[in-house]
C-alpha positions as semicolon CSV with decimal commas, in nm:
position;residue;x (nm);y (nm);z (nm)
1;M;6,313;22,219;16,997
2;L;6,109;21,903;16,970
3;D;6,312;21,692;17,215
4;I;6,202;21,382;17,025
5;Y;6,480;21,113;16,977
6;R;6,464;20,817;16,738
7;I;6,582;20,479;16,880
8;A;6,655;20,186;16,648
9;C;6,637;19,846;16,823
10;C;6,830;19,622;16,591
11;V;6,811;19,241;16,595
12;P;7,085;19,119;16,361
13;K;7,113;18,770;16,226
14;C;7,331;18,575;16,470
15;H;7,624;18,345;16,383
16;V;7,719;18,162;16,707
17;G;8,086;18,218;16,775
18;D;8,151;18,381;16,436
19;I;8,256;18,728;16,550
20;A;8,346;18,870;16,210
21;A;8,014;18,758;16,060
22;N;7,820;18,904;16,356
23;C;7,994;19,241;16,314
24;D;7,907;19,234;15,947
25;E;7,544;19,181;16,027
26;M;7,547;19,450;16,287
27;L;7,710;19,691;16,043
28;A;7,438;19,621;15,785
29;C;7,175;19,705;16,049
30;A;7,365;20,018;16,154
31;N;7,380;20,138;15,795
32;S;7,007;20,094;15,755
33;A;6,941;20,277;16,087
34;M;7,182;20,564;16,041
35;S;6,905;20,820;16,046
36;S;6,850;20,742;16,418
37;H;6,989;20,910;16,731
38;I;7,055;20,588;16,919
39;V;7,112;20,243;16,754
40;V;7,091;19,946;17,004
41;F;7,194;19,586;16,957
42;P;7,125;19,278;17,187
43;E;7,333;19,143;17,470
44;L;7,662;18,987;17,357
45;S;7,565;19,062;16,996
46;V;7,929;19,059;16,888
47;T;7,980;18,699;16,971
48;S;7,637;18,538;17,049
49;A;7,527;18,504;17,406
50;Y;7,560;18,127;17,414
51;C;7,923;18,061;17,311
52;G;7,984;17,858;17,632
53;D;8,348;17,789;17,718
54;L;8,469;17,982;17,415
55;F;8,443;18,283;17,645
56;L;8,720;18,131;17,847
57;N;8,954;18,104;17,544
58;A;9,219;18,377;17,527
59;G;9,242;18,358;17,144
60;F;8,868;18,402;17,108
61;L;8,872;18,708;17,333
62;D;9,158;18,856;17,141
63;H;8,963;18,810;16,822
64;V;8,666;18,989;16,985
65;S;8,896;19,288;17,051
66;D;9,024;19,296;16,695
67;C;8,671;19,266;16,532
68;V;8,528;19,526;16,770
69;S;8,805;19,770;16,658
70;D;8,721;19,720;16,290
71;F;8,346;19,729;16,363
72;V;8,352;20,056;16,549
73;S;8,577;20,224;16,299
74;S;8,328;20,125;16,014
75;L;8,013;20,260;16,180
76;P;7,842;20,564;16,038
77;E;7,923;20,880;16,226
78;D;7,697;21,083;16,461
79;P;7,452;20,822;16,600
80;V;7,523;20,664;16,935
81;Y;7,565;20,283;16,927
82;V;7,500;20,032;17,211
83;F;7,606;19,677;17,164
84;G;7,699;19,377;17,372
85;A;8,045;19,222;17,400
86;P;8,257;19,020;17,649
87;V;8,512;19,254;17,798
88;L;8,828;19,134;17,987
89;V;8,927;19,361;18,269
90;R;9,217;19,279;18,503
91;G;9,173;18,907;18,476
92;R;8,797;18,906;18,500
93;L;8,550;18,871;18,213
94;Y;8,238;19,084;18,214
95;D;7,915;19,066;18,005
96;C;7,903;19,426;17,892
97;A;7,720;19,692;17,700
98;V;7,962;19,905;17,494
99;V;7,850;20,262;17,411
100;V;8,027;20,413;17,115
101;Q;8,002;20,735;16,892
102;D;8,217;20,868;16,604
103;G;8,474;20,589;16,646
104;D;8,523;20,629;17,016
105;I;8,415;20,412;17,309
106;L;8,232;20,640;17,543
107;G;8,181;20,394;17,817
108;I;8,136;20,023;17,913
109;V;7,861;19,896;18,143
110;P;7,901;19,545;18,289
111;R;7,610;19,326;18,384
112;S;7,549;19,299;18,760
113;F;7,319;18,994;18,813
114;L;7,435;18,694;18,617
115;G;7,210;18,402;18,692
116;A;7,340;18,099;18,501
117;S;7,612;18,306;18,332
118;K;7,827;18,295;18,646
119;R;8,027;18,009;18,499
120;H;8,186;18,247;18,248
121;F;8,136;18,606;18,367
122;S;8,202;18,814;18,679
123;S;7,952;19,047;18,830
124;G;7,988;19,420;18,768
125;H;7,765;19,502;19,072
126;G;7,901;19,801;19,258
127;I;8,181;19,882;19,014
128;S;8,216;20,258;18,982
129;G;8,479;20,519;18,903
130;Q;8,697;20,282;18,706
131;L;8,881;20,331;18,372
132;V;8,979;20,038;18,154
133;E;9,131;19,938;17,830
134;F;8,944;19,759;17,558
135;A;9,017;19,702;17,191
136;W;9,243;19,987;17,070
137;Q;9,130;20,239;17,334
138;D;9,247;20,313;17,691
139;E;9,093;20,505;17,984
140;I;8,742;20,410;17,895
141;P;8,486;20,483;18,180
142;F;8,378;20,139;18,316
143;G;8,113;20,056;18,576
144;T;7,739;20,053;18,661
145;D;7,753;20,413;18,755
146;L;7,748;20,569;18,401
147;V;7,492;20,810;18,278
148;F;7,549;20,931;17,920
149;D;7,442;21,298;17,874
150;F;7,400;21,429;17,514
151;G;7,261;21,769;17,589
152;G;6,907;21,877;17,525
153;S;6,679;21,635;17,696
154;L;6,875;21,315;17,629
155;R;7,030;21,140;17,918
156;F;7,041;20,763;17,914
157;G;7,166;20,465;18,110
158;V;7,223;20,101;17,999
159;E;7,154;19,773;18,181
160;V;7,244;19,433;18,055
161;G;7,047;19,102;18,048
162;G;6,860;19,012;18,361
163;D;6,969;19,332;18,539
164;G;6,647;19,476;18,402
165;E;6,436;19,222;18,584
166;S;6,617;19,255;18,915
167;I;6,470;19,419;19,229
168;L;6,788;19,617;19,241
169;S;6,771;19,711;18,875
170;P;7,043;19,962;18,776
171;S;6,783;20,155;18,580
172;R;6,635;20,278;18,909
173;R;6,967;20,438;19,002
174;Y;7,014;20,573;18,655
175;A;6,672;20,737;18,672
176;L;6,746;20,900;18,999
177;G;7,078;21,010;18,852
178;G;6,896;21,206;18,581
179;A;6,864;20,942;18,303
180;N;6,531;20,975;18,123
181;L;6,594;20,696;17,867
182;L;6,683;20,348;17,992
183;V;6,807;20,088;17,754
184;N;6,809;19,708;17,839
185;I;6,999;19,481;17,604
186;T;6,922;19,120;17,662
187;S;6,942;18,765;17,524
188;S;6,681;18,602;17,745
189;H;6,503;18,289;17,618
190;H;6,140;18,331;17,510
191;Y;5,857;18,113;17,647
192;V;5,483;18,118;17,637
193;G;5,361;18,433;17,825
194;R;5,702;18,594;17,830
195;G;5,611;18,844;17,558
196;D;5,323;18,990;17,753
197;A;5,526;18,985;18,068
198;E;5,807;19,180;17,897
199;V;5,557;19,439;17,781
200;R;5,414;19,469;18,133
201;R;5,762;19,510;18,279
202;C;5,852;19,784;18,026
203;R;5,529;19,965;18,094
204;S;5,563;19,940;18,467
205;L;5,928;20,057;18,478
206;S;5,870;20,343;18,243
207;E;5,584;20,454;18,458
208;Q;5,750;20,409;18,790
209;L;6,074;20,575;18,676
210;V;5,896;20,849;18,470
211;A;6,118;20,755;18,171
212;A;6,143;20,598;17,839
213;Y;6,247;20,230;17,855
214;A;6,370;20,024;17,558
215;V;6,442;19,650;17,547
216;C;6,640;19,500;17,261
217;S;6,648;19,119;17,256
218;S;6,846;18,850;17,064
219;G;6,653;18,687;16,775
220;V;6,566;18,332;16,667
221;T;6,916;18,282;16,497
222;E;7,082;18,293;16,842
223;S;7,176;17,946;16,977
224;T;6,879;17,720;17,042
225;V;7,056;17,451;17,252
226;N;6,856;17,522;17,567
227;G;6,591;17,765;17,441
228;V;6,491;18,009;17,175
229;C;6,518;18,387;17,174
230;S;6,228;18,575;17,005
231;G;6,395;18,896;16,899
232;R;6,092;19,087;17,032
233;C;6,179;19,449;17,120
234;V;5,967;19,683;17,323
235;V;5,986;20,060;17,381
236;A;5,759;20,223;17,644
237;E;5,727;20,580;17,766
238;C;5,576;20,687;18,102
239;G;5,361;20,380;18,120
240;E;5,260;20,354;17,755
241;V;5,396;20,117;17,489
242;I;5,496;20,323;17,188
243;A;5,657;20,055;16,979
244;R;5,667;19,675;16,974
245;S;5,800;19,421;16,730
246;A;5,647;19,089;16,639
247;G;5,975;18,910;16,667
248;F;6,068;18,567;16,523
249;E;6,235;18,731;16,215
250;R;6,505;18,518;16,044
251;E;6,669;18,810;15,873
252;N;6,803;19,139;16,015
253;A;6,522;19,338;16,176
254;V;6,503;19,692;16,311
255;L;6,229;19,837;16,533
256;Y;6,216;20,222;16,522
257;A;6,061;20,429;16,805
258;D;6,054;20,805;16,849
259;V;6,065;20,874;17,217
260;D;5,946;21,211;17,337
261;L;6,194;21,303;17,615
262;G;6,041;21,657;17,634
263;F;5,724;21,483;17,747
264;V;5,930;21,274;18,004
265;T;6,099;21,590;18,139
266;S;5,765;21,762;18,171
267;R;5,615;21,467;18,365
268;R;5,912;21,471;18,601
269;L;5,873;21,841;18,661
270;R;5,519;21,783;18,767
271;D;5,587;21,468;18,975
272;M;5,653;21,599;19,319
273;D;5,729;21,253;19,465
274;F;5,992;21,182;19,187
275;R;6,149;21,517;19,262
276;D;6,168;21,447;19,634
277;I;6,313;21,096;19,588
278;S;6,565;21,208;19,330
279;C;6,692;21,467;19,572
280;L;6,780;21,188;19,812
281;A;7,003;21,014;19,549
282;D;7,374;21,037;19,613
283;A;7,515;21,223;19,318
284;S;7,856;21,073;19,382
285;T;7,728;20,733;19,286
286;H;7,690;20,847;18,919
287;R;7,937;20,950;18,653
288;L;7,774;21,188;18,408
289;L;7,950;21,154;18,073
290;E;7,883;21,456;17,868
291;N;7,887;21,444;17,487
292;E;7,719;21,594;17,185
293;L;7,457;21,442;16,945
294;P;7,492;21,611;16,606
295;V;7,227;21,384;16,439
296;K;6,949;21,604;16,281
297;I;6,647;21,408;16,173
298;D;6,377;21,536;15,953
299;F;6,073;21,370;16,096
300;G;5,859;21,497;15,812
301;K;5,493;21,458;15,902
302;S;5,502;21,116;16,068
303;L;5,647;20,960;16,379
304;H;5,738;20,602;16,477
305;R;5,502;20,610;16,776
306;P;5,123;20,625;16,828
307;L;4,975;20,973;16,801
308;S;4,606;20,976;16,873
309;K;4,387;21,250;16,738
310;T;4,174;21,209;17,052
311;P;4,424;21,151;17,334
312;F;4,155;21,194;17,605
313;V;3,944;20,905;17,465
314;P;4,058;20,566;17,603
315;E;4,147;20,299;17,354
316;D;3,952;20,050;17,564
317;P;3,578;20,138;17,541
318;N;3,524;19,969;17,878
319;E;3,716;20,260;18,039
320;L;3,438;20,488;17,936
321;S;3,233;20,345;18,217
322;D;3,498;20,473;18,460
323;V;3,436;20,837;18,331
324;F;3,066;20,809;18,392
325;S;3,119;20,640;18,729
326;L;3,351;20,909;18,851
327;Q;3,094;21,173;18,757
328;V;2,818;20,991;18,942
329;A;3,032;20,920;19,249
330;G;3,127;21,289;19,272
331;L;2,770;21,411;19,240
332;C;2,648;21,151;19,493
333;K;2,887;21,279;19,757
334;R;2,812;21,639;19,700
335;F;2,433;21,590;19,695
336;E;2,449;21,403;20,033
337;A;2,692;21,657;20,178
338;A;2,462;21,940;20,079
339;H;2,158;21,761;20,221
340;S;1,972;21,857;19,909
341;S;1,631;21,726;19,808
342;K;1,653;21,779;19,429
343;L;1,903;21,803;19,147
344;I;1,842;22,106;18,917
345;L;1,992;22,140;18,572
346;G;1,918;22,315;18,249
347;V;1,872;22,095;17,944
348;S;1,922;22,225;17,587
349;G;1,942;21,908;17,386
350;G;2,318;21,961;17,337
351;L;2,603;21,731;17,421
352;D;2,697;21,872;17,759
353;S;2,354;21,901;17,917
354;T;2,257;21,551;17,794
355;L;2,549;21,386;17,959
356;A;2,479;21,585;18,277
357;L;2,123;21,479;18,270
358;L;2,222;21,103;18,243
359;V;2,463;21,151;18,529
360;C;2,186;21,305;18,739
361;V;1,950;21,020;18,668
362;R;2,210;20,757;18,752
363;T;2,295;20,948;19,068
364;M;1,940;20,927;19,195
365;S;1,933;20,555;19,114
366;V;2,256;20,493;19,308
367;L;2,112;20,685;19,609
368;G;1,789;20,491;19,590
369;R;1,586;20,785;19,486
370;Q;1,344;20,844;19,203
371;A;1,436;20,997;18,869
372;S;1,166;21,256;18,938
373;D;1,395;21,403;19,197
374;V;1,579;21,546;18,909
375;I;1,425;21,872;18,782
376;A;1,535;21,933;18,426
377;V;1,449;22,283;18,298
378;T;1,438;22,371;17,928
379;M;1,459;22,741;17,875
380;P;1,398;22,829;17,507
381;G;1,556;23,149;17,389
382;F;1,614;23,346;17,073
383;G;1,844;23,078;16,927
384;T;1,673;22,762;17,023
385;T;1,604;22,522;16,733
386;D;1,340;22,262;16,701
387;R;1,597;21,980;16,673
388;T;1,763;22,043;17,009
389;Y;1,430;22,144;17,171
390;K;1,258;21,819;17,074
391;N;1,559;21,606;17,176
392;A;1,561;21,767;17,522
393;L;1,188;21,712;17,574
394;A;1,213;21,349;17,452
395;L;1,508;21,264;17,674
396;C;1,342;21,408;17,991
397;H;1,019;21,226;17,912
398;E;1,179;20,887;17,857
399;L;1,409;20,918;18,159
400;G;1,127;21,000;18,388
401;V;1,262;21,328;18,533
402;E;1,041;21,625;18,627
403;L;1,048;21,858;18,324
404;R;0,980;22,232;18,348
405;E;0,976;22,471;18,052
406;I;1,044;22,833;18,124
407;S;1,093;23,069;17,830
408;I;1,357;23,338;17,878
409;K;1,259;23,561;17,584
410;D;1,031;23,807;17,774
411;A;1,269;23,830;18,070
412;C;1,556;23,903;17,833
413;L;1,358;24,161;17,640
414;Q;1,269;24,334;17,963
415;H;1,632;24,335;18,065
416;F;1,741;24,483;17,731
417;K;1,481;24,765;17,792
418;D;1,606;24,816;18,144
419;I;1,963;24,859;18,039
420;G;1,896;25,037;17,716
421;H;2,013;24,770;17,478
422;D;1,871;24,730;17,131
423;P;1,756;24,365;17,100
424;K;1,829;24,383;16,721
425;K;2,199;24,429;16,806
426;H;2,317;24,064;16,836
427;D;2,639;24,129;17,034
428;V;2,793;23,992;17,344
429;V;2,532;24,165;17,556
430;Y;2,258;23,991;17,361
431;E;2,414;23,651;17,410
432;N;2,535;23,679;17,769
433;T;2,197;23,821;17,884
434;Q;2,043;23,485;17,785
435;A;2,307;23,277;17,955
436;R;2,285;23,470;18,282
437;E;1,907;23,466;18,281
438;R;1,907;23,085;18,259
439;T;2,155;23,066;18,544
440;Q;1,940;23,295;18,756
441;I;1,636;23,071;18,694
442;L;1,816;22,762;18,795
443;F;1,968;22,904;19,119
444;D;1,636;23,060;19,225
445;L;1,452;22,734;19,152
446;A;1,720;22,552;19,361
447;N;1,651;22,786;19,652
448;A;1,282;22,724;19,622
449;C;1,309;22,348;19,648
450;N;1,622;22,282;19,841
451;G;1,796;22,182;19,518
452;L;2,156;22,149;19,398
453;V;2,238;22,322;19,065
454;V;2,434;22,081;18,849
455;G;2,677;22,250;18,604
456;T;2,679;22,122;18,244
457;G;2,985;22,301;18,094
458;D;3,276;22,083;17,987
459;M;3,658;22,106;18,018
460;S;3,711;22,210;17,660
461;E;3,494;22,515;17,698
462;L;3,666;22,603;18,022
463;A;4,004;22,574;17,853
464;V;3,921;22,839;17,593
465;G;3,677;23,041;17,803
466;W;3,375;22,956;17,587
467;C;3,129;23,020;17,870
468;T;2,952;23,329;18,012
469;Y;3,123;23,452;18,336
470;N;2,877;23,390;18,619
471;G;2,636;23,257;18,365
472;D;2,656;22,899;18,240
473;H;3,009;22,922;18,396
474;M;2,851;22,888;18,743
475;S;2,685;22,609;18,932
476;M;2,686;22,426;19,264
477;Y;2,867;22,123;19,129
478;A;3,005;22,091;18,774
479;V;2,995;21,727;18,671
480;N;3,139;21,789;18,325
481;S;3,419;22,030;18,419
482;G;3,680;21,752;18,398
483;V;3,542;21,598;18,073
484;P;3,665;21,729;17,737
485;K;3,416;21,753;17,446
486;T;3,571;21,462;17,251
487;L;3,528;21,241;17,550
488;I;3,167;21,351;17,616
489;R;3,083;21,236;17,268
490;S;3,238;20,892;17,334
491;V;3,069;20,864;17,679
492;L;2,731;20,939;17,526
493;G;2,793;20,671;17,260
494;W;2,874;20,425;17,537
495;C;2,551;20,524;17,721
496;A;2,352;20,469;17,403
497;N;2,500;20,126;17,356
498;G;2,452;20,028;17,726
499;D;2,226;20,120;18,018
500;F;2,053;20,404;17,834
501;S;1,974;20,207;17,510
502;N;1,610;20,306;17,562
503;V;1,703;20,668;17,460
504;A;1,971;20,562;17,215
505;E;1,789;20,725;16,919
506;Y;1,797;21,061;17,082
507;L;2,148;21,028;17,216
508;R;2,285;20,957;16,873
509;D;2,100;21,253;16,726
510;V;2,247;21,473;17,003
511;I;2,596;21,340;16,911
512;D;2,532;21,432;16,549
513;T;2,399;21,780;16,617
514;P;2,645;22,070;16,549
515;V;2,777;22,220;16,879
516;S;2,624;22,554;16,947
517;P;2,532;22,774;17,244
518;E;2,215;22,871;17,043
519;L;2,219;23,226;17,154
520;L;2,167;23,383;16,801
521;P;1,842;23,332;16,604
522;P;1,844;23,029;16,374
523;K;1,848;23,056;15,992
524;N;1,528;23,099;15,809
525;S;1,543;22,722;15,745
526;G;1,532;22,664;16,120
527;E;1,894;22,536;16,124
528;I;2,151;22,635;16,378
529;Q;2,325;22,960;16,267
530;Q;2,584;22,993;16,548
531;K;2,824;22,689;16,527
532;T;3,091;22,701;16,792
533;E;3,353;22,518;16,594
534;D;3,335;22,781;16,316
535;I;3,427;23,041;16,572
536;I;3,694;22,882;16,802
537;G;3,812;22,591;16,592
538;P;3,728;22,216;16,590
539;Y;3,697;22,061;16,934
540;E;3,903;21,769;16,826
541;L;4,195;22,002;16,776
542;I;4,122;22,206;17,086
543;D;4,134;21,887;17,300
544;F;4,452;21,776;17,122
545;F;4,611;22,113;17,197
546;L;4,498;22,096;17,554
547;Y;4,639;21,749;17,613
548;H;4,984;21,822;17,472
549;F;5,005;22,169;17,612
550;A;4,866;22,106;17,968
551;Y;4,980;21,738;18,019
552;G;5,274;21,711;17,782
553;G;5,427;22,050;17,869
554;A;5,491;22,095;17,493
555;S;5,601;22,424;17,337
556;K;5,378;22,593;17,078
557;E;5,616;22,483;16,807
558;K;5,606;22,121;16,921
559;V;5,220;22,120;16,951
560;A;5,207;22,251;16,592
561;F;5,438;21,982;16,476
562;L;5,241;21,707;16,655
563;A;4,913;21,842;16,521
564;T;5,051;21,845;16,162
565;C;5,153;21,475;16,207
566;A;4,816;21,380;16,340
567;F;4,573;21,592;16,136
568;G;4,760;21,698;15,828
569;K;4,590;21,983;15,641
570;R;4,312;21,998;15,894
571;F;4,551;22,167;16,131
572;K;4,578;22,535;16,094
573;Q;4,829;22,752;16,279
574;S;4,543;23,005;16,341
575;Y;4,359;22,742;16,545
576;L;4,661;22,698;16,778
577;D;4,722;23,072;16,799
578;L;4,358;23,132;16,901
579;F;4,375;22,838;17,157
580;V;4,686;22,978;17,334
581;K;4,546;23,330;17,347
582;R;4,209;23,222;17,482
583;F;4,360;22,972;17,724
584;F;4,557;23,247;17,905
585;T;4,318;23,543;17,875
586;H;4,029;23,345;18,020
587;Q;4,205;23,206;18,322
588;F;3,996;23,447;18,535
589;K;3,691;23,218;18,459
590;R;3,878;22,909;18,572
591;S;4,007;23,085;18,890
592;C;3,652;23,078;19,032
593;M;3,508;22,776;18,866
594;P;3,288;22,543;19,074
595;D;3,394;22,212;19,216
596;G;3,380;21,910;18,998
597;P;3,553;21,572;18,950
598;Q;3,871;21,539;18,747
599;V;3,835;21,230;18,529
600;T;4,142;21,244;18,294
601;V;4,512;21,315;18,337
602;V;4,438;21,683;18,271
603;G;4,233;21,900;18,509
604;L;4,170;22,275;18,502
605;S;4,071;22,334;18,862
606;P;4,261;22,624;19,023
607;R;4,272;22,424;19,345
608;G;4,563;22,209;19,239
609;A;4,538;22,118;18,866
610;V;4,627;22,442;18,687
611;Q;4,760;22,739;18,876
612;L;4,798;23,061;18,672
613;A;4,759;23,429;18,730
614;S;4,431;23,571;18,602
615;D;4,600;23,897;18,504
616;G;4,903;23,752;18,334
617;I;5,006;23,812;17,972
618;V;4,990;23,560;17,689
619;P;5,347;23,421;17,711
620;E;5,587;23,321;17,439
621;L;5,576;22,940;17,440
């Protein structure tokens, strides 16, 4: 089950005071949006929000009732509809959101905080447990205590007008009552700066309440006596805007957004503070109205929401500096705490060791030390190519670090002889011997000069176990352990364009070099033979899987669907199957991974980020 729901925020053309015409416009919008789960209209969309004293006229209110009856009976079946209407209850008039489905009114939610609307409307604040009559129907749940539950992951609450901007926003109570989608229908006037403020509010509320939050606003054809409505609609999810309309449309307009309520549920399961606070909520203050949602949508291979191929890479390039700064700050603290004299790392001319080298150089600068306090060791082996070797040498020379070259070939050949292994047999023994020999050199060198061994392996490799246990898997502090491969490429690009522009030529060539552990001999042409992505799949897909699996809590079926939407034919089910298998079977490596800074929303440290049994099975997901 995908647990993705399509919302249609409709901004119909408004005819002030012409109820029948407004209902016709709304019906036209509803018909165009019938392949949605929830169809939302603005505040008082049946009448117009600025009818003035017409709201006090009995004939006008009777006409509202008649037109609503006709409108609801004409709506396409299955979707849930939310629209605004004035509702007379026991001699009081309320500015309400009316929720309907399949010709029935499921509930009516009155506005609580009225502002200038007090002349015509009464406050619904605190109303709960009531049943009312409206239009043709009686015993309709009425109050600000309603949460609409449609099974699956969909539970939503509605707030009207300025309630969404109140410090006592009903949406906060709805969220604690289990609602994971919050809808605000409004008719607020637009002014310079309000658009950005509305976006910030949606983002903030969706993040605080760990929910999806949708705002549907009246458009420019609403009354302009005292101001102008923009018709700008916004949908946010857990702090990220997933849809936003330009507004100022003069004809009927619809903004579609596909909200991932499975993701919202996953975030709430992981948010311990939210769980604790929601447990304090008084369940008796909410009425849970249970219904069914039969709408089945074929999303095809596209969604009405952003879907990044590189979810770990920030959209704002300036945030890449934070990644680098976090790595440097973490290493500074560990270097000082260990009372070390030197930083020791192996350099291969690949992505990971290059970024670790830059982090080490900057760490020494921050601590007021010389770059020569970094000892970079290049350890050519059986698979080392000229391209990576020369890049490693050039980077070390230009950065001013102490460079040592120690070949591992003779030591490995001696080890093969000692254990009776044929060096012509290029198997896992052949490969891992080289990785462990390099690690032994680094640790012994660190002992000799009071050094700290800096790990270079990245989070993507840890996720799929693409490292040698107690070989390159081990260090004294792993600066890249929280940085996925796609992000490393971006950070190196940022470094090349910034403070490390003096080595930009080499950094860009490192970025362009195929990823390889270089443990197998190169081709006769001298090119890399062992390409990692040919074996375990493209890192872009691995990082995509990791993000949606570890952070989004998505099922295997859902990850496959999202990957198909994002990558099309580049995605292969075999890549995902291999990722899931390796992720679980290599947990034993992560269970004893060194310390290192988490720099993204996903971390793999067993000390809090991901806790799994090392001897568990590969589960059905």
